[in-house]
C-alpha positions in Angstrom: 3.9 261.9 -54.3 0.6 259.9 -54.3 0.6 260.0 -58.1 4.1 258.4 -58.2 3.1 256.0 -55.6 -0.1 254.9 -57.7 2.1 254.8 -60.9 4.4 252.5 -59.0 1.6 250.3 -58.0 0.1 250.1 -61.6 3.7 249.1 -62.6 3.9 246.4 -60.1 0.6 244.8 -61.0 1.6 244.9 -64.5 4.9 243.3 -63.8 3.1 240.6 -62.0 0.9 240.1 -64.8 3.3 240.1 -67.5 5.5 237.7 -65.7 2.7 235.3 -65.1 1.7 235.5 -68.8 5.4 234.9 -69.7 5.4 231.7 -67.5 2.3 230.3 -68.9 3.3 230.9 -72.6 6.9 229.4 -72.5 6.0 226.7 -69.9 2.5 225.5 -70.4 1.8 226.7 -74.1 5.4 226.2 -75.8 6.6 223.6 -73.3 9.9 225.8 -73.9 11.8 224.4 -71.0 11.6 220.7 -71.6 13.0 221.2 -75.1 16.6 220.4 -75.1 17.3 219.5 -78.6 18.7 222.8 -80.2 17.2 221.8 -83.6 13.7 221.5 -82.0 14.1 224.7 -80.0 15.0 226.5 -83.4 12.1 225.1 -85.3 9.9 226.1 -82.4 11.2 229.7 -82.6 10.7 229.8 -86.3 7.1 228.3 -86.1 6.2 230.5 -83.3 7.9 233.7 -84.2 4.9 236.0 -83.4 4.3 234.5 -80.1 8.0 234.4 -78.7 8.4 238.0 -80.3 5.6 239.3 -78.2 6.1 237.5 -75.2 9.8 238.5 -75.0 8.5 242.1 -75.4 6.1 241.8 -72.7 8.2 239.7 -70.1 11.3 241.6 -70.6 11.2 245.0 -72.6 8.0 246.4 -70.9 8.6 244.7 -67.6 11.8 246.4 -67.4 10.3 249.9 -68.1 7.7 249.3 -65.6 10.5 248.1 -63.2 12.1 251.5 -63.5 8.6 253.3 -62.6 8.5 250.9 -59.5 12.0 251.3 -58.5 11.7 255.3 -58.4 8.1 254.9 -56.7 9.8 253.0 -53.7 12.7 255.1 -53.7 10.5 258.3 -53.2 8.5 256.4 -50.4 11.3 255.4 -48.2 14.2 257.6 -49.2 13.8 259.9 -46.0 14.1 256.9 -43.7 16.7 254.8 -45.2 18.5 257.0 -48.0 21.7 254.8 -48.5 19.9 251.5 -48.8 17.2 252.9 -51.1 20.1 254.4 -53.2 21.7 251.5 -53.7 18.5 249.4 -54.1 17.3 251.9 -56.8 20.7 251.7 -58.7 20.3 247.8 -58.8 16.9 248.1 -59.7 17.5 250.1 -62.7 20.5 248.1 -63.7 18.3 245.0 -63.7 15.8 246.9 -65.7 18.3 247.7 -68.3 19.7 244.1 -68.4 16.0 242.7 -68.9 15.2 245.4 -71.7 18.5 244.4 -73.2 18.0 240.9 -73.0 14.3 241.1 -74.8 15.7 243.4 -77.5 18.5 241.2 -78.2 16.3 238.0 -78.2 13.9 239.6 -80.8 16.6 241.0 -82.8 18.2 237.5 -83.0 15.0 235.6 -83.7 14.7 238.1 -87.0 18.2 237.0 -87.7 17.7 233.3 -87.7 14.3 233.1 -89.3 15.8 234.9 -92.4 19.0 232.7 -92.2 17.2 229.3 -91.8 15.8 228.9 -95.3 19.4 229.7 -96.6 21.5 227.6 -94.0 19.8 225.8 -91.4 23.1 224.6 -89.9 24.5 228.1 -89.4 21.2 229.2 -88.1 21.2 226.6 -85.6 24.7 227.7 -84.3 23.9 231.3 -84.4 20.8 230.6 -82.5 22.7 228.7 -79.5 25.1 231.7 -79.3 22.1 234.2 -79.2 20.3 232.2 -76.5 23.5 232.2 -74.2 23.7 236.0 -74.5 20.0 236.7 -73.8 19.9 234.1 -71.0 23.0 235.8 -69.4 21.3 239.3 -69.8 17.8 237.9 -68.6 19.5 236.3 -65.5 18.7 232.8 -66.5 21.9 231.7 -64.5 20.8 233.3 -61.2 18.5 236.1 -60.1 21.1 237.9 -58.4 20.0 241.4 -59.6 16.5 240.7 -59.1 16.9 239.3 -55.7 19.3 241.7 -54.3 17.1 244.4 -55.4 13.8 242.9 -53.6 15.8 242.0 -50.5 17.4 245.6 -50.3 14.0 247.2 -50.7 12.4 245.0 -48.1 15.2 245.6 -45.4 14.6 249.2 -46.0 11.1 248.8 -45.2 12.0 246.6 -42.3 13.9 249.4 -40.9 11.4 252.1 -41.2 8.2 250.5 -41.4 7.7 251.8 -45.0 5.6 248.5 -45.9 3.3 246.4 -44.3 5.1 243.8 -42.0 3.9 240.7 -44.0 4.9 242.1 -47.3 8.2 243.1 -45.8 8.9 239.6 -44.6 7.7 237.9 -47.7 10.4 240.5 -49.9 13.2 239.4 -47.4 12.5 235.7 -48.0 11.9 236.0 -51.8 15.0 238.2 -52.3 17.1 235.7 -50.3 16.0 233.0 -52.4 16.8 235.1 -55.6 20.3 235.6 -54.6 21.2 232.0 -53.8 20.1 230.9 -57.2 23.2 232.2 -58.5 24.9 229.0 -56.9 24.6 226.3 -59.9 23.2 223.5 -57.5 20.5 225.8 -56.4 19.8 227.4 -59.8 16.3 225.4 -60.1 15.0 227.9 -57.3 14.6 230.4 -59.8 11.2 229.1 -60.2 10.5 229.7 -56.5 11.9 233.2 -56.8 9.6 233.9 -59.8 6.4 232.7 -58.3 7.3 234.3 -54.9 7.9 237.6 -56.6 4.6 237.4 -58.6 2.8 237.3 -55.3 5.0 240.4 -53.7 4.5 242.3 -56.6 0.7 241.9 -56.6 0.8 242.7 -52.8 3.0 245.6 -53.4 0.8 247.1 -56.2 -2.1 247.1 -54.0 -0.3 248.9 -51.3 1.1 251.6 -53.6 -2.1 252.1 -55.2 -3.8 252.7 -51.9 -1.0 254.7 -51.1 0.3 256.5 -48.2 -2.7 257.2 -45.9 -4.0 253.8 -45.2 -0.9 251.6 -45.8 1.8 253.6 -44.3 -0.4 254.6 -41.2 -0.8 250.8 -40.3 3.1 250.3 -40.9 4.1 253.1 -38.9 1.6 252.2 -36.0 3.2 248.7 -36.0 6.8 250.0 -36.0 5.9 252.6 -33.3 5.2 249.8 -30.8 8.7 248.3 -31.0 
């Protein structure tokens, strides 16, 4: 059990780091979000193919595999106190992981296609690129973090019920998860950035708790909830 908890903690820290690196690359380095012209965006993908390919692997594919490890570690930690909640949360976590992995793999496969096509037919390459971006954006939850939000919220509600995690971490998870869920509303989609930054903090804190594992963190949580 301790090995699984520590593996989950390492996975959580990796997820925080990979997500942060991805944000820095796409927002600060490539300025990707401010490029709205499809032709310019296509040109950037071709010019920075290696950077975008590597970032997609890190931010989506490897992140997804780490999410599976973290979901199983959290299930193992809290299944005895909240079995139904953790079963649902774990199922959603694995679905989310699969969606992210599919998004990263599809994005990289599409990148290779448009790079090869661009030299022959730039117009067709631009059309295909827009279609691929719509698909990978949907798989990657660009239109709302419903999966990530629901998973974070359910894990945190389970921890709230049984004291499986420190109270501050649990409350943060409830807030972050709620923000993630409401980003599915088009008018509130901009809150995706708030969800992303909040979840990075949550992952770091969660990773530290799981690596330190049962003895100290759980004892403190149990002591807190035993006073209720």
